[in-house]
PDBQT receptor file of N, H, CA, C and O in Angstrom, charges set to zero:
ATOM      1  N   MET A   1     -11.554   7.476  -1.908  1.00  0.00    +0.000 N 
ATOM      2  CA  MET A   1     -11.885   6.183  -1.348  1.00  0.00    +0.000 C 
ATOM      3  C   MET A   1     -10.969   5.901  -0.158  1.00  0.00    +0.000 C 
ATOM      4  O   MET A   1      -9.765   6.149  -0.221  1.00  0.00    +0.000 OA
ATOM      5  N   LEU A   2     -11.534   5.392   0.903  1.00  0.00    +0.000 N 
ATOM      6  H   LEU A   2     -12.512   5.190   0.954  1.00  0.00    +0.000 HD
ATOM      7  CA  LEU A   2     -10.760   5.067   2.093  1.00  0.00    +0.000 C 
ATOM      8  C   LEU A   2     -10.416   3.580   2.100  1.00  0.00    +0.000 C 
ATOM      9  O   LEU A   2     -11.194   2.739   1.650  1.00  0.00    +0.000 OA
ATOM     10  N   ILE A   3      -9.237   3.285   2.621  1.00  0.00    +0.000 N 
ATOM     11  H   ILE A   3      -8.605   3.968   2.987  1.00  0.00    +0.000 HD
ATOM     12  CA  ILE A   3      -8.721   1.916   2.648  1.00  0.00    +0.000 C 
ATOM     13  C   ILE A   3      -8.571   1.495   4.103  1.00  0.00    +0.000 C 
ATOM     14  O   ILE A   3      -7.993   2.225   4.908  1.00  0.00    +0.000 OA
ATOM     15  N   HIS A   4      -9.081   0.336   4.433  1.00  0.00    +0.000 N 
ATOM     16  H   HIS A   4      -9.550  -0.257   3.779  1.00  0.00    +0.000 HD
ATOM     17  CA  HIS A   4      -9.000  -0.212   5.785  1.00  0.00    +0.000 C 
ATOM     18  C   HIS A   4      -7.591  -0.752   6.002  1.00  0.00    +0.000 C 
ATOM     19  O   HIS A   4      -7.094  -1.539   5.196  1.00  0.00    +0.000 OA
ATOM     20  N   VAL A   5      -6.941  -0.327   7.100  1.00  0.00    +0.000 N 
ATOM     21  H   VAL A   5      -7.345   0.312   7.754  1.00  0.00    +0.000 HD
ATOM     22  CA  VAL A   5      -5.580  -0.771   7.392  1.00  0.00    +0.000 C 
ATOM     23  C   VAL A   5      -5.485  -1.297   8.816  1.00  0.00    +0.000 C 
ATOM     24  O   VAL A   5      -6.262  -0.922   9.694  1.00  0.00    +0.000 OA
ATOM     25  N   LEU A   6      -4.512  -2.175   9.019  1.00  0.00    +0.000 N 
ATOM     26  H   LEU A   6      -3.881  -2.480   8.306  1.00  0.00    +0.000 HD
ATOM     27  CA  LEU A   6      -4.139  -2.647  10.350  1.00  0.00    +0.000 C 
ATOM     28  C   LEU A   6      -2.709  -2.186  10.582  1.00  0.00    +0.000 C 
ATOM     29  O   LEU A   6      -1.787  -2.613   9.887  1.00  0.00    +0.000 OA
ATOM     30  N   TYR A   7      -2.533  -1.306  11.571  1.00  0.00    +0.000 N 
ATOM     31  H   TYR A   7      -3.282  -0.960  12.136  1.00  0.00    +0.000 HD
ATOM     32  CA  TYR A   7      -1.204  -0.786  11.888  1.00  0.00    +0.000 C 
ATOM     33  C   TYR A   7      -0.367  -1.825  12.632  1.00  0.00    +0.000 C 
ATOM     34  O   TYR A   7      -0.877  -2.860  13.062  1.00  0.00    +0.000 OA
ATOM     35  N   ASP A   8       0.918  -1.533  12.774  1.00  0.00    +0.000 N 
ATOM     36  H   ASP A   8       1.332  -0.693  12.424  1.00  0.00    +0.000 HD
ATOM     37  CA  ASP A   8       1.829  -2.419  13.494  1.00  0.00    +0.000 C 
ATOM     38  C   ASP A   8       1.468  -2.566  14.972  1.00  0.00    +0.000 C 
ATOM     39  O   ASP A   8       1.835  -3.555  15.606  1.00  0.00    +0.000 OA
ATOM     40  N   ASP A   9       0.746  -1.578  15.523  1.00  0.00    +0.000 N 
ATOM     41  H   ASP A   9       0.448  -0.775  15.008  1.00  0.00    +0.000 HD
ATOM     42  CA  ASP A   9       0.349  -1.651  16.932  1.00  0.00    +0.000 C 
ATOM     43  C   ASP A   9      -1.017  -2.326  17.114  1.00  0.00    +0.000 C 
ATOM     44  O   ASP A   9      -1.640  -2.219  18.171  1.00  0.00    +0.000 OA
ATOM     45  N   ASN A  10      -1.472  -3.027  16.057  1.00  0.00    +0.000 N 
ATOM     46  H   ASN A  10      -0.966  -3.114  15.199  1.00  0.00    +0.000 HD
ATOM     47  CA  ASN A  10      -2.734  -3.784  16.059  1.00  0.00    +0.000 C 
ATOM     48  C   ASN A  10      -3.988  -2.914  16.154  1.00  0.00    +0.000 C 
ATOM     49  O   ASN A  10      -5.039  -3.397  16.575  1.00  0.00    +0.000 OA
ATOM     50  N   LYS A  11      -3.894  -1.655  15.773  1.00  0.00    +0.000 N 
ATOM     51  H   LYS A  11      -3.040  -1.263  15.430  1.00  0.00    +0.000 HD
ATOM     52  CA  LYS A  11      -5.060  -0.773  15.711  1.00  0.00    +0.000 C 
ATOM     53  C   LYS A  11      -5.514  -0.657  14.262  1.00  0.00    +0.000 C 
ATOM     54  O   LYS A  11      -4.696  -0.645  13.342  1.00  0.00    +0.000 OA
ATOM     55  N   TYR A  12      -6.823  -0.570  14.071  1.00  0.00    +0.000 N 
ATOM     56  H   TYR A  12      -7.487  -0.579  14.819  1.00  0.00    +0.000 HD
ATOM     57  CA  TYR A  12      -7.408  -0.445  12.739  1.00  0.00    +0.000 C 
ATOM     58  C   TYR A  12      -7.738   1.014  12.450  1.00  0.00    +0.000 C 
ATOM     59  O   TYR A  12      -7.987   1.806  13.358  1.00  0.00    +0.000 OA
ATOM     60  N   ASP A  13      -7.733   1.349  11.155  1.00  0.00    +0.000 N 
ATOM     61  H   ASP A  13      -7.530   0.705  10.417  1.00  0.00    +0.000 HD
ATOM     62  CA  ASP A  13      -8.042   2.709  10.734  1.00  0.00    +0.000 C 
ATOM     63  C   ASP A  13      -8.448   2.678   9.269  1.00  0.00    +0.000 C 
ATOM     64  O   ASP A  13      -8.315   1.656   8.596  1.00  0.00    +0.000 OA
ATOM     65  N   TYR A  14      -8.941   3.800   8.789  1.00  0.00    +0.000 N 
ATOM     66  H   TYR A  14      -9.050   4.630   9.336  1.00  0.00    +0.000 HD
ATOM     67  CA  TYR A  14      -9.214   4.008   7.369  1.00  0.00    +0.000 C 
ATOM     68  C   TYR A  14      -8.350   5.165   6.906  1.00  0.00    +0.000 C 
ATOM     69  O   TYR A  14      -8.320   6.214   7.550  1.00  0.00    +0.000 OA
ATOM     70  N   VAL A  15      -7.642   4.985   5.787  1.00  0.00    +0.000 N 
ATOM     71  H   VAL A  15      -7.667   4.133   5.264  1.00  0.00    +0.000 HD
ATOM     72  CA  VAL A  15      -6.759   6.026   5.261  1.00  0.00    +0.000 C 
ATOM     73  C   VAL A  15      -6.996   6.199   3.767  1.00  0.00    +0.000 C 
ATOM     74  O   VAL A  15      -7.568   5.329   3.110  1.00  0.00    +0.000 OA
ATOM     75  N   LYS A  16      -6.552   7.324   3.248  1.00  0.00    +0.000 N 
ATOM     76  H   LYS A  16      -6.088   8.031   3.781  1.00  0.00    +0.000 HD
ATOM     77  CA  LYS A  16      -6.616   7.574   1.806  1.00  0.00    +0.000 C 
ATOM     78  C   LYS A  16      -5.444   6.870   1.130  1.00  0.00    +0.000 C 
ATOM     79  O   LYS A  16      -4.471   6.499   1.786  1.00  0.00    +0.000 OA
ATOM     80  N   GLY A  17      -5.543   6.691  -0.183  1.00  0.00    +0.000 N 
ATOM     81  H   GLY A  17      -6.333   6.992  -0.716  1.00  0.00    +0.000 HD
ATOM     82  CA  GLY A  17      -4.519   5.965  -0.933  1.00  0.00    +0.000 C 
ATOM     83  C   GLY A  17      -3.126   6.534  -0.776  1.00  0.00    +0.000 C 
ATOM     84  O   GLY A  17      -2.169   5.784  -0.586  1.00  0.00    +0.000 OA
ATOM     85  N   PHE A  18      -2.995   7.865  -0.852  1.00  0.00    +0.000 N 
ATOM     86  H   PHE A  18      -3.773   8.474  -1.006  1.00  0.00    +0.000 HD
ATOM     87  CA  PHE A  18      -1.665   8.467  -0.725  1.00  0.00    +0.000 C 
ATOM     88  C   PHE A  18      -1.110   8.269   0.683  1.00  0.00    +0.000 C 
ATOM     89  O   PHE A  18       0.103   8.166   0.863  1.00  0.00    +0.000 OA
ATOM     90  N   GLN A  19      -1.996   8.215   1.686  1.00  0.00    +0.000 N 
ATOM     91  H   GLN A  19      -2.982   8.299   1.539  1.00  0.00    +0.000 HD
ATOM     92  CA  GLN A  19      -1.544   7.966   3.051  1.00  0.00    +0.000 C 
ATOM     93  C   GLN A  19      -1.053   6.530   3.201  1.00  0.00    +0.000 C 
ATOM     94  O   GLN A  19      -0.060   6.276   3.883  1.00  0.00    +0.000 OA
ATOM     95  N   LEU A  20      -1.747   5.596   2.565  1.00  0.00    +0.000 N 
ATOM     96  H   LEU A  20      -2.554   5.802   2.011  1.00  0.00    +0.000 HD
ATOM     97  CA  LEU A  20      -1.314   4.200   2.606  1.00  0.00    +0.000 C 
ATOM     98  C   LEU A  20       0.060   4.057   1.974  1.00  0.00    +0.000 C 
ATOM     99  O   LEU A  20       0.912   3.342   2.502  1.00  0.00    +0.000 OA
ATOM    100  N   ASP A  21       0.285   4.724   0.855  1.00  0.00    +0.000 N 
ATOM    101  H   ASP A  21      -0.407   5.305   0.426  1.00  0.00    +0.000 HD
ATOM    102  CA  ASP A  21       1.602   4.672   0.209  1.00  0.00    +0.000 C 
ATOM    103  C   ASP A  21       2.693   5.089   1.184  1.00  0.00    +0.000 C 
ATOM    104  O   ASP A  21       3.724   4.426   1.292  1.00  0.00    +0.000 OA
ATOM    105  N   ARG A  22       2.465   6.182   1.887  1.00  0.00    +0.000 N 
ATOM    106  H   ARG A  22       1.627   6.721   1.799  1.00  0.00    +0.000 HD
ATOM    107  CA  ARG A  22       3.460   6.693   2.837  1.00  0.00    +0.000 C 
ATOM    108  C   ARG A  22       3.638   5.730   4.012  1.00  0.00    +0.000 C 
ATOM    109  O   ARG A  22       4.764   5.468   4.436  1.00  0.00    +0.000 OA
ATOM    110  N   LEU A  23       2.536   5.207   4.534  1.00  0.00    +0.000 N 
ATOM    111  H   LEU A  23       1.622   5.420   4.190  1.00  0.00    +0.000 HD
ATOM    112  CA  LEU A  23       2.616   4.260   5.647  1.00  0.00    +0.000 C 
ATOM    113  C   LEU A  23       3.377   3.001   5.254  1.00  0.00    +0.000 C 
ATOM    114  O   LEU A  23       4.118   2.442   6.063  1.00  0.00    +0.000 OA
ATOM    115  N   LEU A  24       3.198   2.555   4.022  1.00  0.00    +0.000 N 
ATOM    116  H   LEU A  24       2.596   3.008   3.365  1.00  0.00    +0.000 HD
ATOM    117  CA  LEU A  24       3.950   1.393   3.540  1.00  0.00    +0.000 C 
ATOM    118  C   LEU A  24       5.430   1.718   3.416  1.00  0.00    +0.000 C 
ATOM    119  O   LEU A  24       6.278   0.881   3.727  1.00  0.00    +0.000 OA
ATOM    120  N   GLU A  25       5.749   2.928   2.963  1.00  0.00    +0.000 N 
ATOM    121  H   GLU A  25       5.061   3.608   2.710  1.00  0.00    +0.000 HD
ATOM    122  CA  GLU A  25       7.153   3.339   2.834  1.00  0.00    +0.000 C 
ATOM    123  C   GLU A  25       7.864   3.321   4.180  1.00  0.00    +0.000 C 
ATOM    124  O   GLU A  25       9.021   2.910   4.265  1.00  0.00    +0.000 OA
ATOM    125  N   VAL A  26       7.180   3.764   5.230  1.00  0.00    +0.000 N 
ATOM    126  H   VAL A  26       6.240   4.098   5.161  1.00  0.00    +0.000 HD
ATOM    127  CA  VAL A  26       7.800   3.836   6.556  1.00  0.00    +0.000 C 
ATOM    128  C   VAL A  26       7.509   2.598   7.407  1.00  0.00    +0.000 C 
ATOM    129  O   VAL A  26       7.817   2.559   8.598  1.00  0.00    +0.000 OA
ATOM    130  N   LYS A  27       6.912   1.591   6.771  1.00  0.00    +0.000 N 
ATOM    131  H   LYS A  27       6.663   1.622   5.803  1.00  0.00    +0.000 HD
ATOM    132  CA  LYS A  27       6.680   0.283   7.404  1.00  0.00    +0.000 C 
ATOM    133  C   LYS A  27       5.866   0.374   8.697  1.00  0.00    +0.000 C 
ATOM    134  O   LYS A  27       6.259  -0.162   9.733  1.00  0.00    +0.000 OA
ATOM    135  N   LYS A  28       4.728   1.059   8.613  1.00  0.00    +0.000 N 
ATOM    136  H   LYS A  28       4.409   1.494   7.771  1.00  0.00    +0.000 HD
ATOM    137  CA  LYS A  28       3.841   1.215   9.768  1.00  0.00    +0.000 C 
ATOM    138  C   LYS A  28       2.571   0.380   9.658  1.00  0.00    +0.000 C 
ATOM    139  O   LYS A  28       1.729   0.422  10.556  1.00  0.00    +0.000 OA
ATOM    140  N   VAL A  29       2.416  -0.379   8.574  1.00  0.00    +0.000 N 
ATOM    141  H   VAL A  29       3.099  -0.413   7.845  1.00  0.00    +0.000 HD
ATOM    142  CA  VAL A  29       1.183  -1.133   8.332  1.00  0.00    +0.000 C 
ATOM    143  C   VAL A  29       1.489  -2.624   8.235  1.00  0.00    +0.000 C 
ATOM    144  O   VAL A  29       2.420  -3.031   7.540  1.00  0.00    +0.000 OA
ATOM    145  N   GLN A  30       0.695  -3.437   8.938  1.00  0.00    +0.000 N 
ATOM    146  H   GLN A  30      -0.062  -3.107   9.502  1.00  0.00    +0.000 HD
ATOM    147  CA  GLN A  30       0.804  -4.894   8.830  1.00  0.00    +0.000 C 
ATOM    148  C   GLN A  30      -0.010  -5.414   7.656  1.00  0.00    +0.000 C 
ATOM    149  O   GLN A  30       0.449  -6.253   6.881  1.00  0.00    +0.000 OA
ATOM    150  N   LYS A  31      -1.249  -4.890   7.540  1.00  0.00    +0.000 N 
ATOM    151  H   LYS A  31      -1.622  -4.208   8.169  1.00  0.00    +0.000 HD
ATOM    152  CA  LYS A  31      -2.181  -5.363   6.512  1.00  0.00    +0.000 C 
ATOM    153  C   LYS A  31      -3.028  -4.203   6.019  1.00  0.00    +0.000 C 
ATOM    154  O   LYS A  31      -3.214  -3.204   6.714  1.00  0.00    +0.000 OA
ATOM    155  N   PHE A  32      -3.538  -4.357   4.801  1.00  0.00    +0.000 N 
ATOM    156  H   PHE A  32      -3.386  -5.168   4.236  1.00  0.00    +0.000 HD
ATOM    157  CA  PHE A  32      -4.552  -3.438   4.294  1.00  0.00    +0.000 C 
ATOM    158  C   PHE A  32      -5.530  -4.235   3.456  1.00  0.00    +0.000 C 
ATOM    159  O   PHE A  32      -5.203  -5.312   2.957  1.00  0.00    +0.000 OA
ATOM    160  N   LYS A  33      -6.735  -3.699   3.305  1.00  0.00    +0.000 N 
ATOM    161  H   LYS A  33      -7.000  -2.824   3.711  1.00  0.00    +0.000 HD
ATOM    162  CA  LYS A  33      -7.795  -4.461   2.662  1.00  0.00    +0.000 C 
ATOM    163  C   LYS A  33      -8.044  -3.981   1.240  1.00  0.00    +0.000 C 
ATOM    164  O   LYS A  33      -8.262  -2.795   0.990  1.00  0.00    +0.000 OA
ATOM    165  N   ARG A  34      -8.006  -4.932   0.317  1.00  0.00    +0.000 N 
ATOM    166  H   ARG A  34      -7.829  -5.895   0.520  1.00  0.00    +0.000 HD
ATOM    167  CA  ARG A  34      -8.390  -4.715  -1.081  1.00  0.00    +0.000 C 
ATOM    168  C   ARG A  34      -9.795  -5.271  -1.270  1.00  0.00    +0.000 C 
ATOM    169  O   ARG A  34     -10.363  -5.877  -0.362  1.00  0.00    +0.000 OA
ATOM    170  N   SER A  35     -10.341  -5.059  -2.445  1.00  0.00    +0.000 N 
ATOM    171  H   SER A  35      -9.880  -4.566  -3.183  1.00  0.00    +0.000 HD
ATOM    172  CA  SER A  35     -11.670  -5.619  -2.732  1.00  0.00    +0.000 C 
ATOM    173  C   SER A  35     -11.644  -7.146  -2.700  1.00  0.00    +0.000 C 
ATOM    174  O   SER A  35     -12.674  -7.784  -2.482  1.00  0.00    +0.000 OA
ATOM    175  N   THR A  36     -10.463  -7.729  -2.919  1.00  0.00    +0.000 N 
ATOM    176  H   THR A  36      -9.626  -7.211  -3.097  1.00  0.00    +0.000 HD
ATOM    177  CA  THR A  36     -10.327  -9.189  -2.924  1.00  0.00    +0.000 C 
ATOM    178  C   THR A  36      -9.990  -9.763  -1.553  1.00  0.00    +0.000 C 
ATOM    179  O   THR A  36      -9.927 -10.982  -1.394  1.00  0.00    +0.000 OA
ATOM    180  N   GLY A  37      -9.772  -8.903  -0.560  1.00  0.00    +0.000 N 
ATOM    181  H   GLY A  37      -9.823  -7.913  -0.688  1.00  0.00    +0.000 HD
ATOM    182  CA  GLY A  37      -9.452  -9.370   0.783  1.00  0.00    +0.000 C 
ATOM    183  C   GLY A  37      -8.245  -8.662   1.362  1.00  0.00    +0.000 C 
ATOM    184  O   GLY A  37      -7.715  -7.718   0.776  1.00  0.00    +0.000 OA
ATOM    185  N   TRP A  38      -7.823  -9.133   2.520  1.00  0.00    +0.000 N 
ATOM    186  H   TRP A  38      -8.254  -9.900   2.996  1.00  0.00    +0.000 HD
ATOM    187  CA  TRP A  38      -6.702  -8.515   3.224  1.00  0.00    +0.000 C 
ATOM    188  C   TRP A  38      -5.373  -8.884   2.572  1.00  0.00    +0.000 C 
ATOM    189  O   TRP A  38      -5.170 -10.020   2.143  1.00  0.00    +0.000 OA
ATOM    190  N   VAL A  39      -4.473  -7.901   2.507  1.00  0.00    +0.000 N 
ATOM    191  H   VAL A  39      -4.639  -6.979   2.855  1.00  0.00    +0.000 HD
ATOM    192  CA  VAL A  39      -3.119  -8.078   1.987  1.00  0.00    +0.000 C 
ATOM    193  C   VAL A  39      -2.164  -7.997   3.166  1.00  0.00    +0.000 C 
ATOM    194  O   VAL A  39      -2.195  -7.024   3.920  1.00  0.00    +0.000 OA
ATOM    195  N   THR A  40      -1.322  -8.994   3.335  1.00  0.00    +0.000 N 
ATOM    196  H   THR A  40      -1.296  -9.784   2.723  1.00  0.00    +0.000 HD
ATOM    197  CA  THR A  40      -0.310  -8.980   4.387  1.00  0.00    +0.000 C 
ATOM    198  C   THR A  40       0.981  -8.429   3.802  1.00  0.00    +0.000 C 
ATOM    199  O   THR A  40       1.539  -8.987   2.857  1.00  0.00    +0.000 OA
ATOM    200  N   VAL A  41       1.446  -7.331   4.374  1.00  0.00    +0.000 N 
ATOM    201  H   VAL A  41       0.993  -6.878   5.142  1.00  0.00    +0.000 HD
ATOM    202  CA  VAL A  41       2.654  -6.668   3.890  1.00  0.00    +0.000 C 
ATOM    203  C   VAL A  41       3.848  -7.598   4.094  1.00  0.00    +0.000 C 
ATOM    204  O   VAL A  41       4.029  -8.160   5.174  1.00  0.00    +0.000 OA
ATOM    205  N   GLY A  42       4.653  -7.754   3.056  1.00  0.00    +0.000 N 
ATOM    206  H   GLY A  42       4.505  -7.297   2.178  1.00  0.00    +0.000 HD
ATOM    207  CA  GLY A  42       5.822  -8.615   3.118  1.00  0.00    +0.000 C 
ATOM    208  C   GLY A  42       5.539 -10.061   2.752  1.00  0.00    +0.000 C 
ATOM    209  O   GLY A  42       6.467 -10.858   2.608  1.00  0.00    +0.000 OA
ATOM    210  N   VAL A  43       4.259 -10.412   2.599  1.00  0.00    +0.000 N 
ATOM    211  H   VAL A  43       3.506  -9.765   2.717  1.00  0.00    +0.000 HD
ATOM    212  CA  VAL A  43       3.881 -11.779   2.243  1.00  0.00    +0.000 C 
ATOM    213  C   VAL A  43       3.171 -11.797   0.896  1.00  0.00    +0.000 C 
ATOM    214  O   VAL A  43       3.562 -12.526  -0.015  1.00  0.00    +0.000 OA
ATOM    215  N   ASP A  44       2.131 -10.992   0.782  1.00  0.00    +0.000 N 
ATOM    216  H   ASP A  44       1.812 -10.400   1.522  1.00  0.00    +0.000 HD
ATOM    217  CA  ASP A  44       1.331 -10.948  -0.444  1.00  0.00    +0.000 C 
ATOM    218  C   ASP A  44       1.936  -9.975  -1.455  1.00  0.00    +0.000 C 
ATOM    219  O   ASP A  44       2.580  -8.999  -1.068  1.00  0.00    +0.000 OA
ATOM    220  N   PRO A  45       1.732 -10.235  -2.750  1.00  0.00    +0.000 N 
ATOM    221  CA  PRO A  45       2.273  -9.325  -3.768  1.00  0.00    +0.000 C 
ATOM    222  C   PRO A  45       1.574  -7.966  -3.717  1.00  0.00    +0.000 C 
ATOM    223  O   PRO A  45       0.364  -7.877  -3.507  1.00  0.00    +0.000 OA
ATOM    224  N   MET A  46       2.365  -6.917  -3.913  1.00  0.00    +0.000 N 
ATOM    225  H   MET A  46       3.348  -6.990  -4.083  1.00  0.00    +0.000 HD
ATOM    226  CA  MET A  46       1.837  -5.553  -3.916  1.00  0.00    +0.000 C 
ATOM    227  C   MET A  46       2.402  -4.800  -5.102  1.00  0.00    +0.000 C 
ATOM    228  O   MET A  46       3.507  -5.076  -5.568  1.00  0.00    +0.000 OA
ATOM    229  N   ARG A  47       1.629  -3.853  -5.577  1.00  0.00    +0.000 N 
ATOM    230  H   ARG A  47       0.731  -3.629  -5.198  1.00  0.00    +0.000 HD
ATOM    231  CA  ARG A  47       2.098  -2.964  -6.635  1.00  0.00    +0.000 C 
ATOM    232  C   ARG A  47       2.592  -1.680  -5.991  1.00  0.00    +0.000 C 
ATOM    233  O   ARG A  47       2.043  -1.220  -4.990  1.00  0.00    +0.000 OA
ATOM    234  N   TRP A  48       3.621  -1.119  -6.570  1.00  0.00    +0.000 N 
ATOM    235  H   TRP A  48       4.067  -1.494  -7.384  1.00  0.00    +0.000 HD
ATOM    236  CA  TRP A  48       4.123   0.171  -6.088  1.00  0.00    +0.000 C 
ATOM    237  C   TRP A  48       3.845   1.212  -7.140  1.00  0.00    +0.000 C 
ATOM    238  O   TRP A  48       3.881   0.924  -8.336  1.00  0.00    +0.000 OA
ATOM    239  N   ARG A  49       3.573   2.403  -6.706  1.00  0.00    +0.000 N 
ATOM    240  H   ARG A  49       3.544   2.637  -5.734  1.00  0.00    +0.000 HD
ATOM    241  CA  ARG A  49       3.270   3.490  -7.636  1.00  0.00    +0.000 C 
ATOM    242  C   ARG A  49       4.471   3.820  -8.511  1.00  0.00    +0.000 C 
ATOM    243  O   ARG A  49       4.325   4.008  -9.718  1.00  0.00    +0.000 OA
ATOM    244  N   LYS A  50       5.642   3.892  -7.922  1.00  0.00    +0.000 N 
ATOM    245  H   LYS A  50       5.761   3.739  -6.940  1.00  0.00    +0.000 HD
ATOM    246  CA  LYS A  50       6.834   4.201  -8.701  1.00  0.00    +0.000 C 
ATOM    247  C   LYS A  50       7.994   3.358  -8.205  1.00  0.00    +0.000 C 
ATOM    248  O   LYS A  50       8.182   3.182  -7.002  1.00  0.00    +0.000 OA
ATOM    249  N   ASN A  51       8.757   2.847  -9.137  1.00  0.00    +0.000 N 
ATOM    250  H   ASN A  51       8.604   2.991 -10.114  1.00  0.00    +0.000 HD
ATOM    251  CA  ASN A  51       9.955   2.096  -8.809  1.00  0.00    +0.000 C 
ATOM    252  C   ASN A  51      11.140   3.021  -9.036  1.00  0.00    +0.000 C 
ATOM    253  O   ASN A  51      11.400   3.402 -10.177  1.00  0.00    +0.000 OA
ATOM    254  N   PRO A  52      11.870   3.398  -7.986  1.00  0.00    +0.000 N 
ATOM    255  CA  PRO A  52      12.978   4.334  -8.163  1.00  0.00    +0.000 C 
ATOM    256  C   PRO A  52      14.106   3.783  -9.035  1.00  0.00    +0.000 C 
ATOM    257  O   PRO A  52      14.937   4.551  -9.520  1.00  0.00    +0.000 OA
ATOM    258  N   ASN A  53      14.148   2.474  -9.238  1.00  0.00    +0.000 N 
ATOM    259  H   ASN A  53      13.473   1.851  -8.844  1.00  0.00    +0.000 HD
ATOM    260  CA  ASN A  53      15.199   1.875 -10.058  1.00  0.00    +0.000 C 
ATOM    261  C   ASN A  53      14.822   1.794 -11.530  1.00  0.00    +0.000 C 
ATOM    262  O   ASN A  53      15.653   1.439 -12.366  1.00  0.00    +0.000 OA
ATOM    263  N   TYR A  54      13.560   2.124 -11.852  1.00  0.00    +0.000 N 
ATOM    264  H   TYR A  54      12.885   2.412 -11.172  1.00  0.00    +0.000 HD
ATOM    265  CA  TYR A  54      13.091   2.048 -13.235  1.00  0.00    +0.000 C 
ATOM    266  C   TYR A  54      13.208   3.419 -13.877  1.00  0.00    +0.000 C 
ATOM    267  O   TYR A  54      12.672   4.402 -13.366  1.00  0.00    +0.000 OA
ATOM    268  N   HIS A  55      13.917   3.481 -15.011  1.00  0.00    +0.000 N 
ATOM    269  H   HIS A  55      14.352   2.683 -15.427  1.00  0.00    +0.000 HD
ATOM    270  CA  HIS A  55      14.160   4.764 -15.665  1.00  0.00    +0.000 C 
ATOM    271  C   HIS A  55      13.544   4.830 -17.057  1.00  0.00    +0.000 C 
ATOM    272  O   HIS A  55      13.905   5.702 -17.847  1.00  0.00    +0.000 OA
ATOM    273  N   GLY A  56      12.638   3.939 -17.367  1.00  0.00    +0.000 N 
ATOM    274  H   GLY A  56      12.345   3.230 -16.726  1.00  0.00    +0.000 HD
ATOM    275  CA  GLY A  56      11.993   3.924 -18.678  1.00  0.00    +0.000 C 
ATOM    276  C   GLY A  56      10.704   4.733 -18.682  1.00  0.00    +0.000 C 
ATOM    277  O   GLY A  56      10.369   5.405 -17.707  1.00  0.00    +0.000 OA
ATOM    278  N   LEU A  57      10.002   4.654 -19.782  1.00  0.00    +0.000 N 
ATOM    279  H   LEU A  57      10.275   4.108 -20.574  1.00  0.00    +0.000 HD
ATOM    280  CA  LEU A  57       8.736   5.343 -19.965  1.00  0.00    +0.000 C 
ATOM    281  C   LEU A  57       7.658   4.713 -19.092  1.00  0.00    +0.000 C 
ATOM    282  O   LEU A  57       7.527   3.490 -19.051  1.00  0.00    +0.000 OA
ATOM    283  N   GLU A  58       6.894   5.531 -18.402  1.00  0.00    +0.000 N 
ATOM    284  H   GLU A  58       7.000   6.525 -18.435  1.00  0.00    +0.000 HD
ATOM    285  CA  GLU A  58       5.780   5.044 -17.595  1.00  0.00    +0.000 C 
ATOM    286  C   GLU A  58       4.591   4.829 -18.517  1.00  0.00    +0.000 C 
ATOM    287  O   GLU A  58       3.877   5.778 -18.842  1.00  0.00    +0.000 OA
ATOM    288  N   ARG A  59       4.373   3.590 -18.942  1.00  0.00    +0.000 N 
ATOM    289  H   ARG A  59       4.953   2.819 -18.678  1.00  0.00    +0.000 HD
ATOM    290  CA  ARG A  59       3.344   3.285 -19.931  1.00  0.00    +0.000 C 
ATOM    291  C   ARG A  59       1.943   3.301 -19.354  1.00  0.00    +0.000 C 
ATOM    292  O   ARG A  59       0.986   3.556 -20.085  1.00  0.00    +0.000 OA
ATOM    293  N   ARG A  60       1.794   3.036 -18.064  1.00  0.00    +0.000 N 
ATOM    294  H   ARG A  60       2.571   2.829 -17.471  1.00  0.00    +0.000 HD
ATOM    295  CA  ARG A  60       0.455   2.991 -17.472  1.00  0.00    +0.000 C 
ATOM    296  C   ARG A  60      -0.196   4.366 -17.430  1.00  0.00    +0.000 C 
ATOM    297  O   ARG A  60      -1.422   4.466 -17.406  1.00  0.00    +0.000 OA
ATOM    298  N   ALA A  61       0.592   5.408 -17.422  1.00  0.00    +0.000 N 
ATOM    299  H   ALA A  61       1.588   5.327 -17.442  1.00  0.00    +0.000 HD
ATOM    300  CA  ALA A  61       0.043   6.764 -17.347  1.00  0.00    +0.000 C 
ATOM    301  C   ALA A  61      -0.455   7.239 -18.706  1.00  0.00    +0.000 C 
ATOM    302  O   ALA A  61      -1.171   8.237 -18.780  1.00  0.00    +0.000 OA
ATOM    303  N   ALA A  62      -0.094   6.552 -19.770  1.00  0.00    +0.000 N 
ATOM    304  H   ALA A  62       0.488   5.741 -19.710  1.00  0.00    +0.000 HD
ATOM    305  CA  ALA A  62      -0.462   6.989 -21.126  1.00  0.00    +0.000 C 
ATOM    306  C   ALA A  62      -1.886   6.634 -21.470  1.00  0.00    +0.000 C 
ATOM    307  O   ALA A  62      -2.347   6.933 -22.571  1.00  0.00    +0.000 OA
TER     308      ALA A  62
C-alpha cells in the first residue's frame, strides 16, 4: 500500500510504509495521509514501530 506524503520542500509523493518510517526518522516529511485524514508531523499523535527505550515483550506481534 502506498502512503501519500508531503515532503519538507512542499512536494507530494507516494511511498511505501517502510519508506515513510525512514523519512520520519530523518525528518523529511511534513505530513502524511491516513484513512482518517492528514497527519501533521510534530502536532498529531503518531505510532512508532519500535521504541528503542522499551525493553519489554512486544505484545502486538503475538
